[in-house]
C-alpha positions in Angstrom: 6.9 -38.0 27.3 8.1 -38.2 30.9 6.7 -40.9 33.2 4.0 -39.7 35.6 2.9 -41.4 38.7 -0.7 -42.6 38.3 -1.6 -41.5 41.8 -0.9 -37.8 41.0 -1.6 -37.7 37.3 -4.9 -36.0 37.7 -3.7 -33.5 40.3 -2.2 -30.1 39.5 0.7 -29.9 42.0 0.8 -26.1 42.0 -2.8 -25.8 43.0 -2.9 -28.5 45.6 0.3 -27.7 47.5 0.9 -24.2 48.7 4.3 -22.7 49.2 5.1 -20.7 52.3 7.6 -17.8 52.1 8.9 -16.0 49.1 11.4 -16.5 46.2 14.4 -15.5 48.3 13.6 -17.9 51.1 14.1 -21.7 51.2 10.9 -23.2 50.0 8.6 -24.7 52.6 5.2 -26.3 51.9 2.0 -25.8 53.8 0.4 -28.8 55.5 -3.2 -29.6 54.8 -5.5 -27.0 56.2 -2.6 -24.7 57.0 -2.3 -21.1 55.9 0.2 -18.3 56.8 -0.9 -15.7 59.3 2.0 -13.2 59.4 5.8 -13.1 59.3 8.7 -10.9 60.3 12.3 -10.6 59.2 14.4 -12.4 61.8 17.9 -13.6 62.5 18.1 -17.1 64.1 20.8 -17.3 66.7 22.9 -20.4 65.9 25.6 -19.9 68.4 27.5 -16.9 69.9 29.5 -16.8 66.7 26.7 -17.1 64.1 23.2 -16.3 62.9 21.1 -17.3 60.0 18.9 -14.5 58.5 15.5 -15.2 57.0 11.9 -14.9 58.1 10.0 -16.1 61.2 6.6 -17.2 59.9 3.4 -18.0 61.9 0.8 -20.3 60.3 -2.4 -21.7 61.6 -0.6 -24.9 62.6 3.1 -24.1 63.0 5.8 -21.6 63.9 8.6 -21.8 61.4 11.8 -20.1 60.4 12.8 -20.0 56.7 16.4 -18.9 56.0 17.4 -17.0 52.9 18.4 -19.3 50.1 22.1 -18.3 50.5 22.0 -18.7 54.2 20.6 -22.2 53.8 23.7 -23.1 51.8 26.2 -21.6 54.3 24.8 -22.4 57.7 21.1 -21.9 58.3 18.6 -24.7 58.4 14.9 -24.4 58.3 13.1 -24.8 61.6 9.5 -25.5 62.3 7.5 -26.6 65.3 3.7 -27.2 65.9 2.1 -24.7 68.2 1.3 -27.5 70.7 5.0 -27.9 71.3 5.6 -24.2 72.2 5.7 -23.7 76.0 6.5 -20.0 76.2 7.6 -17.0 74.2 9.4 -14.1 75.9 11.7 -11.2 75.3 15.2 -12.0 76.5 18.5 -10.0 76.9 21.0 -10.5 74.1 23.8 -13.0 74.9 26.2 -10.1 74.0 25.0 -8.2 77.2 26.8 -10.9 79.2 30.2 -9.8 77.9 29.6 -6.1 78.2 28.2 -5.2 74.8 24.8 -3.6 74.8 22.8 -5.2 72.1 19.1 -5.4 71.2 17.0 -7.9 73.0 15.8 -11.1 71.3 12.8 -13.4 71.3 13.2 -16.7 73.2 10.9 -19.6 72.3 10.8 -22.3 74.9 9.7 -25.8 73.7 8.2 -28.7 75.5 11.4 -30.8 75.1 13.3 -28.2 77.1 15.2 -26.6 74.1 15.1 -23.0 73.3 15.3 -21.1 70.0 16.3 -17.5 69.9 15.6 -14.9 67.2 16.6 -11.2 66.7 13.6 -9.3 65.3 13.0 -5.5 64.8 10.4 -5.0 67.5 10.9 -7.9 70.0 8.2 -6.8 72.5 5.5 -6.5 69.8 6.6 -9.7 68.2 6.5 -11.7 71.5 3.0 -10.3 72.1 1.8 -11.5 68.6 3.5 -14.9 69.0 1.8 -15.4 72.4 -1.5 -14.4 71.0 -1.1 -16.8 68.1 0.1 -19.6 70.4 -2.9 -19.2 72.7 -5.3 -19.0 69.8 -3.9 -22.1 68.0 -3.5 -24.3 71.0 -7.1 -23.5 72.1 -8.4 -24.4 68.7 -6.5 -27.7 68.7 -8.1 -28.9 71.9 
């Protein structure tokens, strides 16, 4: 019989810790009192030469990006931030527009520390509206 930690011996791990995402995404675990609200397929812009595809997920406490399992191996890392750290969400022109290619717009997420994350999604205007709504709802509940 395998050794079991006494502190967790009476707990059923699968019922106490909830997974966020699906089988084809890198596994993320929910925090206490956190539940997923909605998600959208997304490509996270890593640089002008690369993207990581996966899913942008909103929860009651965080905004996160979960890359596909294969994308996690090749380039993409998971990304998560608490709603309190999100300063603004807006639709931005694609960086490809700068060099003359007309590409679809993307979602820009400005954080308190001055960094910005960018994601391509199917309907950027609708996604930005939903993210702003979730951000205002979650930050108002935190205060």
